[in-house]
N, CA and C atoms as an extended XYZ file, in Angstrom:
633
Properties=species:S:1:pos:R:3:atomname:S:1:resname:S:1:resid:I:1 pbc="F F F"
N        70.065      109.338       86.580 N   MET     1
C        70.390      108.839       87.904 CA  MET     1
C        71.838      109.205       88.243 C   MET     1
N        72.065      109.593       89.483 N   LYS     2
C        73.425      109.889       89.913 CA  LYS     2
C        74.026      108.642       90.538 C   LYS     2
N        75.150      108.205       89.977 N   VAL     3
C        75.795      106.967       90.386 CA  VAL     3
C        77.225      107.265       90.820 C   VAL     3
N        77.605      106.736       91.957 N   ALA     4
C        79.002      106.817       92.388 CA  ALA     4
C        79.660      105.466       92.134 C   ALA     4
N        80.723      105.466       91.350 N   VAL     5
C        81.472      104.239       91.098 CA  VAL     5
C        82.643      104.194       92.074 C   VAL     5
N        82.656      103.170       92.916 N   LEU     6
C        83.729      102.988       93.891 CA  LEU     6
C        84.720      101.965       93.347 C   LEU     6
N        85.977      102.335       93.290 N   PHE     7
C        86.983      101.456       92.692 CA  PHE     7
C        88.340      101.760       93.314 C   PHE     7
N        89.368      101.048       92.847 N   GLY     8
C        90.722      101.296       93.348 CA  GLY     8
C        90.937      100.644       94.691 C   GLY     8
N        90.866      101.443       95.731 N   GLY     9
C        90.997      100.921       97.084 CA  GLY     9
C        92.416      100.549       97.463 C   GLY     9
N        92.518       99.761       98.528 N   LYS    10
C        93.812       99.509       99.165 CA  LYS    10
C        94.223       98.037       99.165 C   LYS    10
N        93.524       97.203       98.419 N   SER    11
C        93.847       95.778       98.446 CA  SER    11
C        94.900       95.435       97.399 C   SER    11
N        95.369       94.192       97.444 N   ALA    12
C        96.342       93.717       96.467 CA  ALA    12
C        95.741       93.627       95.066 C   ALA    12
N        94.430       93.757       94.961 N   GLU    13
C        93.746       93.703       93.666 CA  GLU    13
C        93.384       95.097       93.154 C   GLU    13
N        94.081       96.094       93.643 N   ARG    14
C        93.801       97.485       93.284 CA  ARG    14
C        93.815       97.710       91.768 C   ARG    14
N        94.848       97.203       91.089 N   ASP    15
C        94.977       97.470       89.654 CA  ASP    15
C        93.838       96.854       88.841 C   ASP    15
N        93.392       95.679       89.241 N   VAL    16
C        92.255       95.054       88.564 CA  VAL    16
C        91.001       95.891       88.778 C   VAL    16
N        90.857       96.426       89.979 N   SER    17
C        89.702       97.264       90.288 CA  SER    17
C        89.714       98.553       89.468 C   SER    17
N        90.885       99.126       89.239 N   LEU    18
C        90.965      100.334       88.410 CA  LEU    18
C        90.436      100.055       87.004 C   LEU    18
N        90.782       98.877       86.471 N   ALA    19
C        90.298       98.515       85.134 CA  ALA    19
C        88.784       98.344       85.135 C   ALA    19
N        88.244       97.705       86.174 N   SER    20
C        86.791       97.538       86.272 CA  SER    20
C        86.099       98.885       86.388 C   SER    20
N        86.660       99.758       87.223 N   GLY    21
C        86.071      101.081       87.404 CA  GLY    21
C        86.036      101.885       86.125 C   GLY    21
N        87.112      101.810       85.357 N   ALA    22
C        87.173      102.553       84.098 CA  ALA    22
C        86.058      102.134       83.147 C   ALA    22
N        85.832      100.827       83.034 N   GLN    23
C        84.794      100.338       82.132 CA  GLN    23
C        83.391      100.674       82.652 C   GLN    23
N        83.195      100.599       83.960 N   ALA    24
C        81.882      100.909       84.534 CA  ALA    24
C        81.546      102.381       84.346 C   ALA    24
N        82.509      103.251       84.593 N   ILE    25
C        82.290      104.694       84.432 CA  ILE    25
C        81.935      105.031       82.991 C   ILE    25
N        82.688      104.466       82.064 N   LYS    26
C        82.445      104.718       80.634 CA  LYS    26
C        81.046      104.255       80.232 C   LYS    26
N        80.683      103.035       80.625 N   ALA    27
C        79.390      102.481       80.220 CA  ALA    27
C        78.225      103.254       80.842 C   ALA    27
N        78.353      103.639       82.097 N   LEU    28
C        77.274      104.377       82.765 CA  LEU    28
C        77.071      105.759       82.154 C   LEU    28
N        78.155      106.423       81.821 N   ARG    29
C        78.036      107.743       81.190 CA  ARG    29
C        77.438      107.635       79.792 C   ARG    29
N        77.838      106.615       79.071 N   GLU    30
C        77.261      106.424       77.731 CA  GLU    30
C        75.768      106.141       77.808 C   GLU    30
N        75.326      105.551       78.936 N   ALA    31
C        73.902      105.267       79.138 CA  ALA    31
C        73.129      106.479       79.645 C   ALA    31
N        73.831      107.588       79.840 N   GLY    32
C        73.147      108.832       80.207 CA  GLY    32
C        73.101      109.148       81.682 C   GLY    32
N        73.821      108.407       82.505 N   HIS    33
C        73.804      108.653       83.948 CA  HIS    33
C        74.866      109.683       84.342 C   HIS    33
N        74.592      110.380       85.424 N   GLU    34
C        75.583      111.265       86.023 CA  GLU    34
C        76.480      110.409       86.908 C   GLU    34
N        77.771      110.444       86.664 N   VAL    35
C        78.685      109.540       87.361 CA  VAL    35
C        79.755      110.329       88.106 C   VAL    35
N        79.974      109.950       89.349 N   VAL    36
C        81.107      110.475       90.097 CA  VAL    36
C        82.063      109.318       90.357 C   VAL    36
N        83.350      109.572       90.178 N   ALA    37
C        84.372      108.538       90.316 CA  ALA    37
C        85.032      108.675       91.675 C   ALA    37
N        85.057      107.565       92.405 N   VAL    38
C        85.627      107.575       93.755 CA  VAL    38
C        86.652      106.453       93.896 C   VAL    38
N        87.911      106.830       94.057 N   ASP    39
C        88.934      105.870       94.452 CA  ASP    39
C        88.910      105.849       95.969 C   ASP    39
N        88.526      104.739       96.568 N   THR    40
C        88.341      104.715       98.018 CA  THR    40
C        89.657      104.853       98.782 C   THR    40
N        90.786      104.819       98.070 N   ALA    41
C        92.066      105.075       98.725 CA  ALA    41
C        92.387      106.564       98.783 C   ALA    41
N        91.818      107.345       97.854 N   TYR    42
C        92.158      108.759       97.755 CA  TYR    42
C        90.967      109.693       97.918 C   TYR    42
N        89.799      109.268       97.489 N   GLY    43
C        88.614      110.121       97.588 CA  GLY    43
C        87.990      110.407       96.239 C   GLY    43
N        87.129      111.412       96.224 N   LEU    44
C        86.440      111.816       95.004 CA  LEU    44
C        87.446      112.388       94.013 C   LEU    44
N        87.408      111.930       92.771 N   LEU    45
C        88.372      112.362       91.771 CA  LEU    45
C        87.788      113.445       90.862 C   LEU    45
N        88.596      114.455       90.584 N   GLY    46
C        88.231      115.436       89.572 CA  GLY    46
C        88.482      114.872       88.193 C   GLY    46
N        88.040      115.565       87.134 N   PRO    47
C        88.191      115.048       85.762 CA  PRO    47
C        89.631      114.696       85.395 C   PRO    47
N        90.584      115.574       85.738 N   ALA    48
C        91.980      115.320       85.371 CA  ALA    48
C        92.542      114.128       86.142 C   ALA    48
N        92.244      114.054       87.437 N   GLU    49
C        92.716      112.927       88.253 CA  GLU    49
C        92.123      111.617       87.758 C   GLU    49
N        90.845      111.675       87.430 N   GLU    50
C        90.153      110.473       86.950 CA  GLU    50
C        90.774      109.974       85.655 C   GLU    50
N        91.022      110.891       84.713 N   GLN    51
C        91.591      110.511       83.422 CA  GLN    51
C        92.981      109.903       83.588 C   GLN    51
N        93.788      110.510       84.435 N   LYS    52
C        95.145      110.017       84.656 CA  LYS    52
C        95.136      108.630       85.273 C   LYS    52
N        94.292      108.422       86.268 N   LEU    53
C        94.274      107.155       86.984 CA  LEU    53
C        93.710      106.029       86.135 C   LEU    53
N        92.645      106.317       85.400 N   LEU    54
C        91.944      105.262       84.678 CA  LEU    54
C        92.532      104.944       83.304 C   LEU    54
N        93.464      105.763       82.846 N   SER    55
C        94.059      105.509       81.529 CA  SER    55
C        95.380      104.758       81.627 C   SER    55
N        95.752      104.372       82.839 N   ALA    56
C        97.056      103.744       83.048 CA  ALA    56
C        97.100      102.291       82.597 C   ALA    56
N        95.939      101.648       82.448 N   GLY    57
C        95.920      100.242       82.074 CA  GLY    57
C        96.056       99.348       83.282 C   GLY    57
N        96.102       98.035       83.042 N   VAL    58
C        96.133       97.048       84.120 CA  VAL    58
C        97.550       96.515       84.302 C   VAL    58
N        98.057       96.606       85.515 N   ALA    59
C        99.367       96.021       85.814 CA  ALA    59
C        99.265       94.503       85.811 C   ALA    59
N       100.359       93.861       85.475 N   GLN    60
C       100.359       92.400       85.396 CA  GLN    60
C       100.659       91.732       86.741 C   GLN    60
N       101.146       92.508       87.700 N   THR    61
C       101.438       91.975       89.028 CA  THR    61
C       100.748       92.823       90.080 C   THR    61
N       100.483       92.264       91.264 N   PRO    62
C        99.861       93.047       92.331 CA  PRO    62
C       100.732       94.234       92.717 C   PRO    62
N       100.148       95.295       93.301 N   PRO    63
C       100.940       96.432       93.743 CA  PRO    63
C       101.979       96.009       94.774 C   PRO    63
N       103.061       96.762       94.831 N   ASP    64
C       104.092       96.493       95.808 CA  ASP    64
C       103.527       96.618       97.225 C   ASP    64
N       103.968       95.728       98.124 N   GLU    65
C       103.443       95.727       99.487 CA  GLU    65
C       103.711       97.045      100.199 C   GLU    65
N       104.861       97.681       99.925 N   LYS    66
C       105.169       98.963      100.565 CA  LYS    66
C       104.227      100.062      100.070 C   LYS    66
N       103.885      100.009       98.790 N   ALA    67
C       102.946      100.994       98.252 CA  ALA    67
C       101.571      100.827       98.878 C   ALA    67
N       101.147       99.580       99.065 N   LEU    68
C        99.862       99.323       99.709 CA  LEU    68
C        99.874       99.807      101.156 C   LEU    68
N       101.003       99.648      101.833 N   ALA    69
C       101.101      100.094      103.219 CA  ALA    69
C       100.944      101.608      103.314 C   ALA    69
N       101.468      102.329      102.329 N   VAL    70
C       101.307      103.782      102.300 CA  VAL    70
C        99.846      104.152      102.139 C   VAL    70
N        99.147      103.449      101.250 N   LEU    71
C        97.720      103.710      101.063 CA  LEU    71
C        96.956      103.433      102.348 C   LEU    71
N        97.281      102.344      103.003 N   GLN    72
C        96.576      101.961      104.218 CA  GLN    72
C        96.735      103.010      105.306 C   GLN    72
N        97.920      103.601      105.421 N   SER    73
C        98.197      104.482      106.549 CA  SER    73
C        97.872      105.942      106.279 C   SER    73
N        97.985      106.368      105.016 N   ASP    74
C        97.886      107.797      104.733 CA  ASP    74
C        96.568      108.249      104.126 C   ASP    74
N        95.728      107.327      103.671 N   SER    75
C        94.568      107.719      102.894 CA  SER    75
C        93.300      107.801      103.732 C   SER    75
N        92.571      108.918      103.651 N   PRO    76
C        91.308      109.031      104.385 CA  PRO    76
C        90.195      108.267      103.690 C   PRO    76
N        89.129      108.037      104.377 N   SER    77
C        87.983      107.356      103.794 CA  SER    77
C        87.154      108.331      102.965 C   SER    77
N        87.038      108.048      101.687 N   ALA    78
C        86.287      108.938      100.796 CA  ALA    78
C        84.820      109.003      101.177 C   ALA    78
N        84.294      107.913      101.690 N   LEU    79
C        82.863      107.849      101.937 CA  LEU    79
C        82.429      108.679      103.134 C   LEU    79
N        83.349      109.061      103.987 N   THR    80
C        82.974      109.843      105.161 CA  THR    80
C        83.362      111.308      105.034 C   THR    80
N        84.032      111.689      103.940 N   GLN    81
C        84.536      113.056      103.843 CA  GLN    81
C        84.020      113.835      102.645 C   GLN    81
N        83.239      113.258      101.777 N   SER    82
C        82.844      113.960      100.560 CA  SER    82
C        81.364      114.325      100.543 C   SER    82
N        81.036      115.614      100.672 N   PRO    83
C        79.641      116.057      100.583 CA  PRO    83
C        79.027      115.758       99.217 C   PRO    83
N        79.874      115.635       98.173 N   ALA    84
C        79.371      115.392       96.820 CA  ALA    84
C        78.671      114.054       96.699 C   ALA    84
N        78.850      113.166       97.681 N   LEU    85
C        78.238      111.838       97.601 CA  LEU    85
C        76.886      111.762       98.296 C   LEU    85
N        76.478      112.817       98.936 N   ARG    86
C        75.259      112.753       99.744 CA  ARG    86
C        73.994      112.536       98.920 C   ARG    86
N        73.961      113.030       97.674 N   ASP    87
C        72.761      112.864       96.853 CA  ASP    87
C        72.905      111.757       95.815 C   ASP    87
N        73.904      110.900       95.986 N   VAL    88
C        74.064      109.750       95.089 CA  VAL    88
C        72.905      108.786       95.302 C   VAL    88
N        72.346      108.281       94.203 N   GLN    89
C        71.197      107.373       94.289 CA  GLN    89
C        71.603      105.910       94.398 C   GLN    89
N        72.741      105.571       93.826 N   VAL    90
C        73.210      104.185       93.937 CA  VAL    90
C        74.733      104.166       93.844 C   VAL    90
N        75.350      103.294       94.639 N   PHE    91
C        76.793      103.102       94.599 CA  PHE    91
C        77.090      101.858       93.773 C   PHE    91
N        77.890      102.027       92.729 N   PHE    92
C        78.304      100.898       91.884 CA  PHE    92
C        79.649      100.420       92.417 C   PHE    92
N        79.681       99.195       92.927 N   LEU    93
C        80.896       98.672       93.551 CA  LEU    93
C        81.769       97.959       92.523 C   LEU    93
N        82.885       98.595       92.181 N   ALA    94
C        83.848       98.004       91.254 CA  ALA    94
C        85.150       97.695       91.979 C   ALA    94
N        85.043       97.448       93.275 N   LEU    95
C        86.204       97.126       94.090 CA  LEU    95
C        86.487       95.631       94.041 C   LEU    95
N        87.746       95.272       94.169 N   HIS    96
C        88.152       93.866       94.184 CA  HIS    96
C        88.981       93.612       95.432 C   HIS    96
N        88.672       92.533       96.130 N   GLY    97
C        89.455       92.156       97.299 CA  GLY    97
C        89.247       93.072       98.492 C   GLY    97
N        89.896       92.738       99.586 N   GLY    98
C        89.893       93.584      100.770 CA  GLY    98
C        88.510       93.944      101.273 C   GLY    98
N        88.394       95.138      101.850 N   THR    99
C        87.123       95.585      102.426 CA  THR    99
C        86.062       95.848      101.365 C   THR    99
N        86.464       95.914      100.091 N   GLY   100
C        85.485       96.143       99.038 CA  GLY   100
C        84.640       94.934       98.719 C   GLY   100
N        85.164       93.737       99.029 N   GLU   101
C        84.439       92.514       98.705 CA  GLU   101
C        84.110       91.642       99.909 C   GLU   101
N        84.686       91.956      101.063 N   ASP   102
C        84.534       91.048      102.199 CA  ASP   102
C        83.341       91.356      103.102 C   ASP   102
N        82.477       92.269      102.676 N   GLY   103
C        81.287       92.589      103.451 CA  GLY   103
C        81.423       93.822      104.321 C   GLY   103
N        82.645       94.304      104.527 N   THR   104
C        82.852       95.479      105.380 CA  THR   104
C        82.197       96.720      104.790 C   THR   104
N        82.495       97.009      103.539 N   LEU   105
C        81.906       98.175      102.881 CA  LEU   105
C        80.397       98.007      102.742 C   LEU   105
N        79.963       96.808      102.409 N   GLN   106
C        78.523       96.554      102.263 CA  GLN   106
C        77.784       96.812      103.573 C   GLN   106
N        78.377       96.421      104.694 N   ALA   107
C        77.755       96.664      105.996 CA  ALA   107
C        77.672       98.164      106.277 C   ALA   107
N        78.713       98.892      105.907 N   PHE   108
C        78.721      100.346      106.076 CA  PHE   108
C        77.594      100.990      105.272 C   PHE   108
N        77.452      100.555      104.014 N   LEU   109
C        76.408      101.119      103.156 CA  LEU   109
C        75.015      100.715      103.637 C   LEU   109
N        74.907       99.500      104.175 N   ASP   110
C        73.623       99.078      104.760 CA  ASP   110
C        73.234       99.991      105.922 C   ASP   110
N        74.196      100.289      106.779 N   MET   111
C        73.907      101.161      107.922 CA  MET   111
C        73.540      102.573      107.474 C   MET   111
N        74.139      103.006      106.354 N   ALA   112
C        73.823      104.327      105.813 CA  ALA   112
C        72.505      104.328      105.039 C   ALA   112
N        71.941      103.133      104.851 N   GLN   113
C        70.668      102.964      104.138 CA  GLN   113
C        70.713      103.553      102.724 C   GLN   113
N        71.775      103.191      102.002 N   VAL   114
C        71.897      103.619      100.612 CA  VAL   114
C        71.945      102.383       99.715 C   VAL   114
N        71.522      102.553       98.489 N   ALA   115
C        71.480      101.441       97.538 CA  ALA   115
C        72.872      101.204       96.942 C   ALA   115
N        73.182       99.931       96.708 N   TYR   116
C        74.456       99.597       96.074 CA  TYR   116
C        74.294       98.309       95.281 C   TYR   116
N        75.234       98.062       94.380 N   THR   117
C        75.178       96.877       93.530 CA  THR   117
C        75.828       95.689       94.231 C   THR   117
N        75.441       94.499       93.805 N   GLY   118
C        76.078       93.294       94.315 CA  GLY   118
C        75.400       92.710       95.532 C   GLY   118
N        76.061       91.745       96.142 N   SER   119
C        75.511       91.028       97.289 CA  SER   119
C        75.562       91.869       98.554 C   SER   119
N        74.759       91.476       99.539 N   GLY   120
C        74.763       92.143      100.829 CA  GLY   120
C        75.996       91.783      101.640 C   GLY   120
N        76.060       92.310      102.879 N   HIS   121
C        77.292       92.128      103.653 CA  HIS   121
C        77.519       90.668      104.058 C   HIS   121
N        76.467       89.935      104.395 N   ALA   122
C        76.648       88.543      104.818 CA  ALA   122
C        77.084       87.671      103.643 C   ALA   122
N        76.418       87.816      102.511 N   GLY   123
C        76.792       87.046      101.327 CA  GLY   123
C        78.198       87.365      100.861 C   GLY   123
N        78.569       88.635      100.914 N   SER   124
C        79.911       89.042      100.503 CA  SER   124
C        80.970       88.432      101.413 C   SER   124
N        80.728       88.487      102.725 N   ALA   125
C        81.691       87.945      103.677 CA  ALA   125
C        81.866       86.439      103.493 C   ALA   125
N        80.761       85.724      103.321 N   ASN   126
C        80.826       84.272      103.142 CA  ASN   126
C        81.530       83.888      101.847 C   ASN   126
N        81.272       84.639      100.788 N   ALA   127
C        81.875       84.319       99.499 CA  ALA   127
C        83.367       84.646       99.477 C   ALA   127
N        83.767       85.697      100.180 N   MET   128
C        85.167       86.111      100.174 CA  MET   128
C        86.059       85.117      100.902 C   MET   128
N        85.532       84.484      101.931 N   ASP   129
C        86.307       83.505      102.697 CA  ASP   129
C        86.110       82.136      102.055 C   ASP   129
N        87.112       81.660      101.342 N   LYS   130
C        86.970       80.421      100.560 CA  LYS   130
C        86.677       79.206      101.442 C   LYS   130
N        87.260       79.167      102.635 N   ASP   131
C        87.010       78.040      103.532 CA  ASP   131
C        85.544       77.997      103.948 C   ASP   131
N        84.997       79.124      104.348 N   ILE   132
C        83.575       79.184      104.724 CA  ILE   132
C        82.695       78.862      103.530 C   ILE   132
N        83.020       79.444      102.374 N   ALA   133
C        82.216       79.216      101.173 CA  ALA   133
C        82.169       77.730      100.809 C   ALA   133
N        83.308       77.061      100.859 N   LYS   134
C        83.352       75.647      100.497 CA  LYS   134
C        82.605       74.779      101.507 C   LYS   134
N        82.643       75.156      102.770 N   ARG   135
C        81.864       74.421      103.774 CA  ARG   135
C        80.365       74.553      103.496 C   ARG   135
N        79.949       75.750      103.097 N   LEU   136
C        78.534       75.969      102.760 CA  LEU   136
C        78.148       75.195      101.504 C   LEU   136
N        79.066       75.146      100.517 N   PHE   137
C        78.806       74.365       99.306 CA  PHE   137
C        78.569       72.891       99.661 C   PHE   137
N        79.466       72.340      100.471 N   ARG   138
C        79.359       70.936      100.850 CA  ARG   138
C        78.034       70.679      101.585 C   ARG   138
N        77.693       71.589      102.475 N   GLN   139
C        76.460       71.430      103.245 CA  GLN   139
C        75.235       71.446      102.346 C   GLN   139
N        75.327       72.213      101.245 N   ALA   140
C        74.204       72.317      100.313 CA  ALA   140
C        74.254       71.261       99.218 C   ALA   140
N        75.253       70.382       99.261 N   GLY   141
C        75.354       69.332       98.263 CA  GLY   141
C        75.983       69.769       96.954 C   GLY   141
N        76.671       70.907       96.963 N   VAL   142
C        77.335       71.400       95.755 CA  VAL   142
C        78.763       70.850       95.724 C   VAL   142
N        79.150       70.142       94.663 N   PRO   143
C        80.502       69.567       94.610 CA  PRO   143
C        81.579       70.654       94.635 C   PRO   143
N        82.616       70.417       95.383 N   THR   144
C        83.763       71.332       95.429 CA  THR   144
C        85.015       70.507       95.716 C   THR   144
N        86.155       70.867       95.157 N   PRO   145
C        87.372       70.081       95.370 CA  PRO   145
C        87.739       69.971       96.852 C   PRO   145
N        88.389       68.870       97.223 N   ASP   146
C        88.858       68.691       98.596 CA  ASP   146
C        89.889       69.761       98.938 C   ASP   146
N        90.024       70.066      100.234 N   TRP   147
C        90.970       71.093      100.652 CA  TRP   147
C        91.398       70.886      102.097 C   TRP   147
N        92.504       71.490      102.425 N   LEU   148
C        93.002       71.599      103.788 CA  LEU   148
C        93.364       73.057      104.034 C   LEU   148
N        93.357       73.446      105.302 N   MET   149
C        93.817       74.779      105.660 CA  MET   149
C        95.177       74.657      106.342 C   MET   149
N        96.108       75.532      105.966 N   ALA   150
C        97.406       75.557      106.627 CA  ALA   150
C        97.242       76.067      108.068 C   ALA   150
N        98.084       75.564      109.009 N   PRO   151
C        99.206       74.643      108.783 CA  PRO   151
C        98.745       73.209      108.580 C   PRO   151
N        99.387       72.535      107.646 N   ALA   152
C        99.109       71.117      107.389 CA  ALA   152
C       100.429       70.459      107.043 C   ALA   152
N       100.639       69.257      107.515 N   THR   153
C       101.889       68.553      107.220 CA  THR   153
C       101.936       68.143      105.752 C   THR   153
N       103.143       67.975      105.265 N   THR   154
C       103.313       67.511      103.885 CA  THR   154
C       102.641       66.161      103.697 C   THR   154
N       102.761       65.317      104.713 N   GLU   155
C       102.160       63.980      104.638 CA  GLU   155
C       100.636       64.081      104.493 C   GLU   155
N       100.014       65.000      105.242 N   ALA   156
C        98.557       65.165      105.163 CA  ALA   156
C        98.141       65.678      103.792 C   ALA   156
N        98.929       66.594      103.253 N   VAL   157
C        98.607       67.136      101.927 CA  VAL   157
C        98.703       66.052      100.869 C   VAL   157
N        99.773       65.279      100.906 N   LEU   158
C        99.960       64.225       99.907 CA  LEU   158
C        98.877       63.156      100.011 C   LEU   158
N        98.458       62.841      101.228 N   LYS   159
C        97.469       61.792      101.431 CA  LYS   159
C        96.054       62.257      101.104 C   LYS   159
N        95.687       63.457      101.546 N   GLN   160
C        94.304       63.917      101.417 CA  GLN   160
C        94.041       64.741      100.159 C   GLN   160
N        95.055       65.439       99.658 N   ILE   161
C        94.877       66.330       98.510 CA  ILE   161
C        95.598       65.806       97.282 C   ILE   161
N        96.833       65.392       97.475 N   GLY   162
C        97.644       64.927       96.357 CA  GLY   162
C        98.261       66.093       95.594 C   GLY   162
N        99.080       65.757       94.613 N   LEU   163
C        99.701       66.759       93.753 CA  LEU   163
C        99.316       66.506       92.312 C   LEU   163
N        99.155       67.553       91.514 N   PRO   164
C        99.326       68.959       91.883 CA  PRO   164
C        98.237       69.444       92.839 C   PRO   164
N        98.576       70.509       93.564 N   ALA   165
C        97.629       71.129       94.486 CA  ALA   165
C        97.682       72.637       94.279 C   ALA   165
N        96.591       73.295       94.582 N   VAL   166
C        96.513       74.748       94.458 CA  VAL   166
C        96.647       75.356       95.849 C   VAL   166
N        97.646       76.187       96.030 N   VAL   167
C        97.870       76.876       97.304 CA  VAL   167
C        97.545       78.342       97.101 C   VAL   167
N        96.661       78.880       97.954 N   LYS   168
C        96.229       80.259       97.736 CA  LYS   168
C        95.741       80.892       99.036 C   LYS   168
N        95.772       82.227       99.098 N   PRO   169
C        95.177       82.912      100.239 CA  PRO   169
C        93.686       82.593      100.305 C   PRO   169
N        93.171       82.443      101.511 N   SER   170
C        91.762       82.087      101.640 CA  SER   170
C        90.833       83.255      101.336 C   SER   170
N        91.341       84.478      101.443 N   LYS   171
C        90.470       85.643      101.273 CA  LYS   171
C        91.059       86.631      100.267 C   LYS   171
N        91.472       86.121       99.127 N   GLN   172
C        91.923       86.965       98.026 CA  GLN   172
C        91.294       86.441       96.739 C   GLN   172
N        91.513       87.164       95.660 N   GLY   173
C        91.010       86.741       94.363 CA  GLY   173
C        92.000       87.121       93.280 C   GLY   173
N        91.577       86.999       92.027 N   SER   174
C        92.407       87.382       90.882 CA  SER   174
C        93.772       86.705       90.883 C   SER   174
N        93.849       85.508       91.414 N   THR   175
C        95.058       84.681       91.497 CA  THR   175
C        96.182       85.337       92.316 C   THR   175
N        95.862       86.332       93.123 N   VAL   176
C        96.872       86.950       93.981 CA  VAL   176
C        97.412       85.917       94.961 C   VAL   176
N        98.728       85.732       94.971 N   GLY   177
C        99.363       84.810       95.901 CA  GLY   177
C        99.122       83.340       95.619 C   GLY   177
N        98.590       83.012       94.453 N   LEU   178
C        98.231       81.626       94.126 CA  LEU   178
C        99.385       80.902       93.440 C   LEU   178
N        99.599       79.637       93.833 N   THR   179
C       100.612       78.795       93.208 CA  THR   179
C       100.029       77.408       92.955 C   THR   179
N       100.266       76.869       91.774 N   VAL   180
C        99.945       75.469       91.501 CA  VAL   180
C       101.198       74.657       91.792 C   VAL   180
N       101.141       73.876       92.864 N   VAL   181
C       102.308       73.118       93.330 CA  VAL   181
C       102.310       71.743       92.671 C   VAL   181
N       103.368       71.456       91.948 N   LYS   182
C       103.488       70.172       91.261 CA  LYS   182
C       104.528       69.253       91.910 C   LYS   182
N       105.418       69.843       92.709 N   LYS   183
C       106.468       69.064       93.363 CA  LYS   183
C       106.399       69.258       94.873 C   LYS   183
N       106.610       68.194       95.599 N   GLU   184
C       106.549       68.238       97.070 CA  GLU   184
C       107.468       69.326       97.636 C   GLU   184
N       108.634       69.501       97.027 N   ALA   185
C       109.616       70.454       97.534 CA  ALA   185
C       109.135       71.896       97.447 C   ALA   185
N       108.129       72.164       96.602 N   ASP   186
C       107.652       73.534       96.396 CA  ASP   186
C       106.494       73.915       97.320 C   ASP   186
N       106.021       72.959       98.105 N   LEU   187
C       104.820       73.200       98.911 CA  LEU   187
C       105.047       74.272       99.978 C   LEU   187
N       106.128       74.174      100.713 N   LYS   188
C       106.397       75.130      101.793 CA  LYS   188
C       106.508       76.553      101.254 C   LYS   188
N       107.247       76.720      100.157 N   GLY   189
C       107.416       78.051       99.572 CA  GLY   189
C       106.101       78.644       99.101 C   GLY   189
N       105.218       77.802       98.560 N   ALA   190
C       103.914       78.277       98.089 CA  ALA   190
C       103.057       78.761       99.253 C   ALA   190
N       103.136       78.064      100.376 N   ILE   191
C       102.367       78.480      101.557 CA  ILE   191
C       102.887       79.813      102.086 C   ILE   191
N       104.199       79.974      102.097 N   ILE   192
C       104.793       81.243      102.532 CA  ILE   192
C       104.358       82.387      101.617 C   ILE   192
N       104.337       82.129      100.315 N   GLU   193
C       103.911       83.152       99.353 CA  GLU   193
C       102.459       83.547       99.576 C   GLU   193
N       101.575       82.573       99.750 N   ALA   194
C       100.161       82.872       99.973 CA  ALA   194
C        99.959       83.621      101.286 C   ALA   194
N       100.787       83.292      102.276 N   ASN   195
C       100.683       83.911      103.599 CA  ASN   195
C       101.050       85.391      103.584 C   ASN   195
N       101.734       85.821      102.537 N   ARG   196
C       102.051       87.243      102.384 CA  ARG   196
C       100.793       88.075      102.195 C   ARG   196
N        99.741       87.461      101.664 N   PHE   197
C        98.536       88.206      101.308 CA  PHE   197
C        97.353       87.926      102.221 C   PHE   197
N        97.478       86.957      103.120 N   ASP   198
C        96.362       86.610      103.996 CA  ASP   198
C        96.880       85.815      105.187 C   ASP   198
N        96.149       85.893      106.297 N   ASP   199
C        96.559       85.129      107.475 CA  ASP   199
C        96.034       83.692      107.447 C   ASP   199
N        95.228       83.361      106.431 N   GLU   200
C        94.733       81.994      106.259 CA  GLU   200
C        95.062       81.515      104.852 C   GLU   200
N        95.590       80.309      104.759 N   VAL   201
C        96.017       79.765      103.472 CA  VAL   201
C        95.307       78.442      103.209 C   VAL   201
N        94.785       78.306      101.996 N   MET   202
C        94.082       77.095      101.593 CA  MET   202
C        94.962       76.247      100.676 C   MET   202
N        94.927       74.926      100.881 N   ILE   203
C        95.616       73.961      100.021 CA  ILE   203
C        94.514       73.093       99.405 C   ILE   203
N        94.317       73.223       98.117 N   GLU   204
C        93.139       72.658       97.456 CA  GLU   204
C        93.521       71.676       96.353 C   GLU   204
N        92.704       70.676       96.204 N   GLN   205
C        92.885       69.701       95.116 CA  GLN   205
C        92.844       70.406       93.768 C   GLN   205
N        93.765       70.065       92.902 N   PHE   206
C        93.811       70.649       91.555 CA  PHE   206
C        92.857       69.901       90.635 C   PHE   206
N        91.975       70.647       89.982 N   ILE   207
C        91.026       70.063       89.018 CA  ILE   207
C        91.369       70.609       87.641 C   ILE   207
N        91.901       69.801       86.746 N   PRO   208
C        92.270       70.303       85.403 CA  PRO   208
C        91.032       70.640       84.594 C   PRO   208
N        91.128       71.713       83.837 N   GLY   209
C        90.034       72.089       82.965 CA  GLY   209
C        90.045       71.300       81.688 C   GLY   209
N        88.897       71.203       81.023 N   SER   210
C        88.813       70.487       79.765 CA  SER   210
C        89.205       71.406       78.619 C   SER   210
N        89.702       70.825       77.540 N   ARG   211
C        90.097       71.607       76.374 CA  ARG   211
C        89.345       71.147       75.145 C   ARG   211
């Protein structure tokens, strides 16, 4: 089977996606499939480009915002420019964050009537937006921690959520922009930090894990 692995991309979770893509490509080839590697920020990769990109390892911090801006403005869409993808039988989605997980890419692939891994565009969009997802959980009777969406007053947070609280972008993952706020004085700064990565910020009740 010919499989295109889509990874990398232009989101703040690019480095995590590179690690996922590397493992998916390796496993699929070992299973005997023909694999083409596609960084959706740059396009179809040749063997040397693929080796260089995928052997770099995982960065411990999100990519610099200026570097992401360069990718956003200068990079063409690999999916609309590569004839090598026309006979691909299935697209393996190893993208994290951004258009790779929010249903945008899934909707594009649905319109192209091609097979791909993971949830469809509606499920992806609902899951990526934490506020929508939690509302659906509550409606279905699934327990989920209490939350508020910014802007919210300090008084409202202390009364309805309490401290510690988790402040995070509503549409990101991999702890990008996330802060566990333990002191009232740190709340404003945490919201500003989360706002760097998304236009919607969630303030959520902290639930400690068991040990």
